[in-house]
C-alpha positions, 0 to 999 in steps of 0.5 A: 637534287640527289641521284635518288631524287632525280630517279624518283622525279617522275613520282613527284610529277605524278603527285603534282596534279593531285596536290593542285586538285586537293586530292592528296592525303595530309602526309603526301601533301606535306611531303610534296610541299617540302619537295616543292620548296627545294625543287625549281623544276617542280615549282615551274611545273606547278606554276604552268599547271596552275596557269593552265587551270585558271585559263581553262576555267575562263569563259571562251576556252571550253565550250559546251555543245548546244542541246540540239547537237547532243540530241542529234548525235544521240539519235544518230547513234541510237538508230545505227545501233538499233539497225545493227542489232536487227540485222544481226538478229535476222541473220545470225541463225543461218550464218556460216562461220565465214559469214560470222567473221564478215559480220564482225568486220562489218560491225566494227566498220562503225568505228570510223563513222564515230571518228567522223562524228567526233570530228564534226562535233569538235568543229561545233565545239570550236565555233568562235563566240561572238566578241572574241578577238583573234588573240582570244581564239588563238589562246583558247586553241593553244591551251585546248591543244594541251588540255585535250592531249591533242598537240599533234595529228602527225608526231615527227620532227621530219619536216619532209613528213609533216609538210605533205601530211597537210595535202588534202586536209587544208586548201593551201601549202604551209611552209614547214622547217625544223629549227633544231639548230636554232633551239626550236625543234619541230614536234609535229603538226595538226589541223585546227579551226580558227576564225571560221576556217580550218588552219594549219598548226605547227608545233615547236618546243623551246626549253620544254615550252610549247610553241603553237604556230598557226598559219592560214591564207591572208593579206599582207600586214605589219609584224605585231606582238602582244601579251595576254594572261602570261602568254606571248603572241607574234604575228607576221605575213609572208607569201600570202599567208598569215602566221601567229605564234603563241607560247608562254616562252619569253617575248624575246624568245618568241621574236627570235623564233619568228626571225629564225622561221622567216629566214629558214623559209625565205633564204 
């Protein structure tokens, strides 16, 4: 790839999703096809994007909230907005300038309640469907974290920041280590919902690929490996916790990640 093509590679990345969705005009589509034939990086990104698109269309990855939930959410929003409007209309004529400032702050305090409402709705959306295996749920959460741009709640490679962030959010303390020297840099962490409970998720990378490591309390068991739809899974148990790593990296890389994580947390 020439220097100019390298500098302009971001423009090719912008065209990629338009090409996949059939949104490019004929000239740009032809230009992108020609570039794709000579660029392994874009070809790899294309393969990953097509796989995610296929998985997201499958039943069980993207859930729709029941009509009753939509109705309750809409009713709550309508009621709170109506109450705010009535209170504003009754007081605005007699307010001092300072009271107007306080009213503005009070009205904007409605935003956190929207955040709580959205979080509650996400729990409803993520309720596992009957008949789904744990691998199905793990894969759905892994893909959803990338589709919804919600890979992390706390974005940092500092393990001493990520570990205490979980305090008060889950009912256990997950081990957190940075494996940069082993080729698996820590990206951050988040909370997720799997198999009927809130779990910890640690995010690592391997040569640009995402590894989601899900952790929750559970009984001891043997190590396990699995593969589904081009994604690899590794399961292990330690110190009363269950660990599941999910990624599209090669199976040997994911097994190496498990071994490096285990050595780092049980020296």
